C-alpha positions, 0 to 999 in steps of 0.5 A: 500500500502506498499513501501520503504522510498527510493521509497517514496522520489520519489513518495511523492506526489503520496503517499500523494494523495493516503492517502488523499483519504483514502488509508493507505500507509505503508513505510518501512525502510530496510524491517521493517514497519517505517511510516504510511501515512493516511488522516488527517480525518482518523488521527483525527478520530483515535485520537477522538477514543483514547480520548473516550477509555481513558475516563472512564466516556465516556466508562461507558456512552457508555456501558450503551447506548449499554445496553439500546439498547440491552434491548429495552430502547429506545426513538423514534426520533418522541418522542424526537422532540415532547415529549408532 
């Protein structure tokens, strides 16, 4: 949803409710994107993703995991639970 800041002043609770259920609300100022409203859960998810993407060690581990999947180097859940 896209709305002006002026409209947001009148409909803040409605926009907050929309954001809380997963709708992104873009507020504009003089027709230019200005602020985005989103749920706290979505914000936290984005922050976690940025943390991972900025951590070279985590990125390396992720790349190795993807390679393991592509080459079939996998362990079944059954084997993880009962290794012997």
